[in-house]
N, C-alpha and C positions, 0 to 999 in steps of 0.2 A: 061760566065762570067769570068772574067781574074783574075788570082791569083796574088797579089801584087808581084813583084820582091823584095826578100828580100836583095840583095845588092843594089838596088835603094833605099830601104827604110832607111836602113844603111845609105847609102850617103846622103839622105837629113836630116836624124837626125843628121850626123856630121857636114854638114852646119848650120844647125840653132842652133847647141850646140855652134858651133865657133862663129857667131855673137852675136848681142848684148842682152843680158840679156836672152837666150833661155837656158834653161837647162832641165835636163832628166825629172822632172816632169810636163812640159809643153805638153808632147805627140805631137810634131810637130804643135801647134798653134802658129800661127805668124800674124803679120801687117808687111805691107811694107810702108818704108817712103823713097820717091824720095829726093835725094840730089840734089840741084841745083848746077850748073857748079861751081858758087863761092865758095861753102863751100865743094867742091870734095877735095881740097887738106888735110882736115880735117878726111875725111873717107879713106883715100889713093887713091883716084881717083876712088872708088864706087858710081855707080849711084843711084844704091838702097840699102838700108839696112834693114833686117830681123829685129822684135823686137817683144818681149812679148805684147801680147794685156795688154790695162788698161786705165788709163787715159791719156791724152795728157801730162801732166806734166810727169806721169809715163814714157811715151814714151821720152822725152826730157830728162829726167833723165837717162835712159838706152843709149841713144845715147851719151849723155857725157861722162859717166862712160868708154864707149868704145872708144869712139873719143873726147878725152879732148877739150874743144873749143866750142863745139855746142851749149851748154847751153850761154855762152856768147855772141854767135851771133844770138841767137834767144829771149833771153830774157834780161830786163833791169835790172837796180839795184834794182828795187822793186819785182822782179819776174814776172813783167807781160811780154806779147809778144811785142816786139820790135815795134814802129810805123811803120817801114817800112819793116817789113819781114808780108808777109801772109801765113795762112796755113791752109789748107783745109783739111777735113777729108772727103776721098770720093770727091763730088765736093761741099762741103759746107764750106763756110767760118768759122771756129771756132769763129770768132767774134758776129756771129749770132746765133750760138750754146750757148755751156756752156764755152767757152774760154778753160783755160787749163784743166778745169773739164770733157770737152766732151769726152765721152766714145771712145775709139778705140778699135775695136775687133777683132777678128780672121777673116783673108783675108780682112783687111780694109786698103785703101791705105790714108796714109799721103801725100800731098805734100807740099812742102816748096816752095814758090815763093816770092824772094826778088822782092820788089816795085821797078818800074824802074822811073825816075823822069827826068826832064828836058825840055826843049822846043826849 
């Protein structure tokens, strides 16, 4: 059985604390949000962002707090998901789950996929 490296644990905690919505009380729990290329300027080029688990609405709120403009890109004026943005929790489209009330747990991946149209 291996003993966790204290320096590695401290580093991971520092990274999570620096990310969106992660504080000392979270104990390393995080979900991952995959950011599409078109939204990466809002995250400073980050492809993935760690967030505190909660509802999808909470995740979007945390993203917007750390990276202003994310909420506007994902939600319309009524606070609903924009028509041409697809959001998946793990591999499930949230429109067929509980929408913004969909639970995003620890170690879960949220993928933001902008719809592509054209002909």
